[in-house]
Structures are given as C-alpha cells and as structure tokens.
N, C-alpha and C positions, 0 to 999 in steps of 0.2 A: 432558373435562380439558382443558387448557390446552396448545394446541402447544407442544414441548419446542424451546428456538430453539437449533440448535448451529451458524448458517452466520456467524459472526462474521466470517469474512474478506471476508464479500459485505457487509456492514454492520453497526453495532451500534445497540441500542435507545439512546436519549440519557439521559444520567445526570437524577436529580430535580436535581441542583443545575446542570446546564444547560437543562431545561425553566424552574426559577425563573430563571433569567437572561435569559432571551428575552422571559420574562413581562415581568419590568421595563424592559428593553428597548424590547418593543415597545410598550409603554404608556407610556415616561418620556422615551425616546431616540427617538423616531420623523422627527427633525428632521434634514437634510440634515447628516451632518458638516464638510463644503466652506460650507458657508454663515458668514455673519461674526457673528449675533444669539447672544444666552445659550442658545438653545435646540441651535443649530448648533454652539457651542463646548464645549458639554455631551455632547452623541453622539461630538462629536471624542476627547475625552479619555476616554472608554470604549474607543473603539474603538482607543486608542494604549496605555491600558493592557491591552487584550487583544493588541496586540503586543508590549507587553514582556514577558507571560505567555509566548506563543511564542519569544520570542528570547532568553529565558533556557534555556525548558526544551531550546533545542539549540544552550545557547551560543554564541550571534550577536549583533551588534549591533542595536538596534533599525531602525535603517537600512538594512538588508539584508535587512527582509521587509516580502513583498507578496503582498498578502490576494490570492486568485484564487475563480471559483467552485468549485475542485477539482484533485483530483491529473490531472484529464487534460489540464485545460484547463493547468495549472503545465508537466506534463512537454509539451504544445506550445511553450508561449511558451521555455520554459529550451534546448528542441532545437532549435528554428528560429528563434529570436533569436538564439543562438552562429553557427549555420550560416549566417551569412547572404552571398551569393555574395560571392568574393573569391578570393585565391588558396589557402587551405584550404577543402579541399572534400571529405576523408573524415571520416567519422564510426564509431566500433568501438561497438559495443553486442554484449549476447550474445541467445542463444536464446530463451531465461525468462521476457525481458522482460513487463512488460503490454503490454497492445494500444498503450496509448496511447504508449508510448516505439518500438514495432515499428511502427505505422501511420506514424509520424512521420517516422523512420528512412525506412519506403517513400516517404514524400509528398517526401523530398527525394532517394531515387534517382529517381526519377521527374521529379525538375528539374535531374537532371544531377551529382549528387552521389555521390562511391562511399560506400559502407555495409560493413563489414565484422563479420558478424554471429558472433559465436564460439561453437562447439560447449560444450557444460559436460557433467561426469563423471556417474560415476550416481547421485549424490546432487545432483545437478543446481548444482554448483558452476564458477564457472570462476576460475581461478587470475593471479597476479597476472603470473607470466610469460606467460602466454599474452595479455595484455593488453599486453604491453613488447613483445613479438615484431611483436603485430599495428599497432603504432604507424609512424606514417611521416613525412617530413617536412610533409605538407600536414594530415595528422589536426587538423581541428576541434574536436572533442568526443568524448569516451569517456561514457557511461551504462550505470551497472549500479546495479541494484536495493540494495536493502540486505536483504531477506529476501521469497523467493516468497508468492505470495498461494496457491499448491496444493500445494508439496510442504515447504515451511517454512523451505528451507533460508537461513542466513544466508549474505551474500557477503563473501569478504575484501575490504572495501571500504578500509581503514586502508591495508591494503599493498598496493592498485590505487593510493589516491591518492597515497603517496610514489613509483608508477613516474609517474604523470600529473605530480606538481609537479617531478620532476626532468627531465621532458620540456619543462615548459609549455605542458602540453595543459590545457585545463578540464577538469574532472570533475562530472560529471551524476551524484546519485543517487535513484532513486524509493523513498523512505525511508514510502512508506504503508504496508505490512504491520508493518514494522518497529519504528517509533516509539511505538506503545502498548504493548510488551516488551522493549523494549531499552534501553537509555541511547542516546543521539543527542548526540554535542558534534561540529560542523560542525568545529570545528579540527583533532579529534582524528582526523578520518575524512580531511582532507585534500581534505575536497571545495569546488567552487567553488556550486555549485548545487544543493539538494536540496528535493525537494517531498514534501507529506504531505495527506491529504485528513482532512474534518472527523468526519466521518459514522462513519471505522473508528477512531474513543478515546471513542467516545458521546459525540460532538460533534453538530451539525445536518448536513445534508445540503447541497450548493451552497453551501458555502465551502472554502479549503484555503490551503496556504500556500507559496509559493515564496520560498525562502532564494535571495537572490545576492549572492556575496561583495562587498564592498567594494572590493577586490581585484581584482578581475572589471570589476568597475563602472567603476574608473577607468582599467583599460587598453582595455578594448572595452565601451562598455556594450551591453546586448539591445536588439535591434530590438522593438518591442512587434508581438504581433497585433492589438492594438483602438488605434483612437484616435479619439481625443475631448477629453473635460475633462482631461487630464495627470491624473488620480489615482491614485494607485501613486507616485509618483515617476517619472509619466511611462509605466509599465511598460502598467500594466493599466487602462482608461478604461473612464468608468462609476464611477455610484454607488454610493458604498461600501455593501455588505447589510450595513446596522450590526446589525441584530438577530441573523444567524448570525454575524459575528465576533465579539460579546459572546457568543454561546455557545458560539464555539469559544476563548475566553478561558477560560471555565468552565471547558469540558473538558477544561484542560491544566493548570488547578489543579489538578484533582481527580487526573490522570493523574501529575503529578508527586509529589505525595503517597503515591499510592498504587501506582504500578507495579512496584515491585520485590515488594515483599510478594503482589500480585497475581499475578502471573508465579509463584511458588512454589507458591501456592494452586493455581494454572490447570493447573498441569507435573502436579500430584497429584491431580488429578482426571482430568487424561484419561489416565495410569498405570492408576486404576480402571476408567475407561470401558473400556480398552484388555485388561488382565486378565479381567473380565466379559465381552466379547466371546468371548474366547477360552475359555471355559468353554462356551462356548454352540454356536460354530461355527468353524471354520476361514477365515483372511483373512489377506492378505501385505499386510504395509508397503510403503509405495512412497515414504515418508520416513521421517526418523530423527527419535528421541525423544531426543538427548541432547545437549551441545553442540555448537552451531555450527546448534542447528536453534529454530526459535520454540515458546516451552512451550507453549503453549497449542492448539496446530493437528496432523491428522495425513490423510496423505491412506493408505488402505487399500481393496484389492480383494478382493471373490470371486468365486473361481473359477467360471465358467461363466454368471454373473449376468450381466443388463441392468441395470445403475443405474439409468440414466432412468428404467426400466418399476417399478423395487424402490421408487424414491421416490417414486412416482407413487403404489404402493397404502400404503406405509408413513408413514400420513400423521398419526403420535402426533409426527413430529419434521421439523423442518426444516433439513436440510444440502443440501448441493450436490455435484453429477460434479464440479464443476470451477469455473474464474474464472464468477462470475455473469455478467462482461458477454460471453462466449464462449458460456454457456448455449442462448441461442435458436437460435443456427444450428448447432446439434446437429453440431457439429464436433468430431472426437479433440481432447484436451488437447494444444498445442504444448507444454506444458510436459512433460507423462508420454513424448510423442515424443522432447523432445529427450533428457530422462535414459535413452530405449532401453528404456522399454516395451514391449512387443508391442500391438498391436489387439486381442485377448484381454483381456489385462490392463487394458486403459484402458476397455474397455468394460464392465468389474464394477468402476472404480474409483468412489469418494467420497470429499469430504474434511468433516470435522467438526471445527469450531472452535469452543473453549467461549469463555465470557464472563464478564462481571464481575458477573455476578444469576444463573450457572449455579449452580446445586448437586449436593451427592453425590446427593440423589432423581434428580434428572434425568439424570447422565450410568448409573447403574442401570438406571433406566427405557429410557434412551435405545436403550443395549445390547441389552436385554432383546426391545425393537421392533426392533428391526433384523436379528437374529438370527432373528426370529420371519417375518420375511418371506424374510430369506435361504431359511431352510429351507422353507413354502409353496410358494416359487416351485420349489425344485428336487424339492422332493413332486409337483406339479404338472407338471413337467418331466419327471419319469419317469415 
C-alpha cells in the first residue's frame, strides 16, 4: 500500500499541470531566453508570462519580480543585499524564522552588524509593538515570516508593515509557508521584500521568487550576491532556469484559481485527522487550529514518545518531527523551544501537513497508523 504523504511543509508533489508545462518547456523552450534569435525570444516570452502570473498572485508589478533558485537564496539576497556596509548596521528578526533567515543574520553579525532576535509568545507570534520597540536609528532591515513552517502561526505582518513604513525601515517577509494557503498582497502587507519557493506550492524544486518593491529599488538598490551576465535586472546573474520558471508559472496559475476552496477543504480534513486520533490515543497540540494559523498543518506531541524513533517504525505515513532543513542535525526544534515547550514535549513532537491530493481515507488511515505506533511503543516501554 502506498505511503500516505503528510509532509507538505517540507515539499509538495508537482501538480499535473506543472508537469505538463515543464514537459512543454523542456521540449519547445530550451533556448536561452537572453538570446536574440526566434527560439530565444520564444523562451523569453514564456518566462515573462510566468513573471506576470507571479506578479498578479501577490499584487506586484512584473518589474518587481526576480526569479531565484528558491527561498533560501531569496532570503540571503534580500537580507544581505539590503544590509550592506554603511551607517545602518542593525537588523531585527524573530526567534522562529527559517534557518536561511537566522543564519543570514548570523553571518551579518559575524561581519560586525548587530542583530536583535525578538522572542515570541506561547503561540509562536511576535507583535508589532515588539518590532516598534526594537527599532533604532541605525536599523537597516526587519525580517518577519508570514507563517511558520512548524507550528503554523501566522504573523501580523500587515501591522508590522505599518510600523516599519512609518519608521522608513525596509521590511522583508519570508512567505514560503503562507503563500500556498493565505491571500498575499504585498501592498496590503506593507512589505518591501518578499520571498517564496516553487516546490512549496506544487511547483518544481530549484526555483523561487524574490519580490523587491520598485520604491526600495529606487531608494537603495540591492547588492547582488552573484555577478555575471546581469540577468534578472542585475539582481541574479546566471542563465534563467526556463523550464522551472515556466513550471512555477503553471503552479501559480492553479494556486490562484483554487487556493480558497482548497484551504477550506484541508482545514476540514485536519479536524477529521485530529478527531480520529483523539479517539485512539492522547496527544497535546503545539499549534492552534483556528484563525491566526495555517489551515492545513498541525504540530502535536505524544507524552513519553520518541518521535524520531516512532516515525521510523510507522512506515505507512510520511510526516516530520520538525523543519526538514533541521531533521538531519538531530537538534531540538528552535521553533518549539522559542515557544516555551519542554525538551520532553519537543522530543515527542511531530508536524503533520495535509495537501492538495490528500483524501479523507488518507487522514483516517494516517491517524490509525500513528495511534497504533504510539500505543505499541508505550506497551513495549512498559
């Protein structure tokens, strides 16, 4: 029987429309989109069609969209590209950001910049008041994610954006986990920079988006990390990954059409999963399931369990103990730690993420398999 895939925070399977678009691109749009001949112009037009789709999805102008290899590169470029040597040498971020944000800030600190890492409440949320209190005359950037990849918390980015705009400080938002479930409008959020990856929205791996507002570009153009042919308006040198970009455009098209109804369906499936699980085994929720949280994901803990070992034994389902980027390190989740959970509760924690192709049968089977594994280990320990 096929494995039930419930690790959609880590990555998503490509939508059939994406596979079809990429097959077309690989066959018919293989030319370099920077080449001046007919084949290159055709590839260029398809890339720009995808750029337009991304811009419409987030309420941006096409000139504000830069294609990257993914959110990790985008986060590095956004943060390091703004915080260049100069008078403004202070950065503000939060304790629950993705490691690509936290490690970018850490590298700035090693280079002599000052970084304020804001604590979060028990739900993993930071407030606009905290951000306002942390701002200084030399603050160069604030970076706050849209939604958390482990505990699903949606941050008050629009409120924070009002604070940063009033202070004249650029705001970066890693929207990777949120853009697939939440409506995203860069103007309404008040962000100057926004990043996300294709593979978190049923698109291909190896491609992502960096939004850079024209206002920010006019005031203080980003310093690129890569130098070369001047592609992507000088922000990201290197031949454009045409096939992946076209696949991303297809993924964005499907997302724009179905996101609202899909979010409602997945929230219902999540509740069915949790209610089925509750009938079989006790657990503790580490994330909320109402407004202010992503609709398709949940973090929970089993008392006395070793989640790493549990997931090795429950082979019917694919879930994670935390961020996929940290799983190999065997370190306690920095997100759950920041939210105040005990080491024992973190040790027994898993995250479950439902997706576009998840069915009612899947969530019932997954809950039963997980409960059986918890019960079996508890009996064995006794």
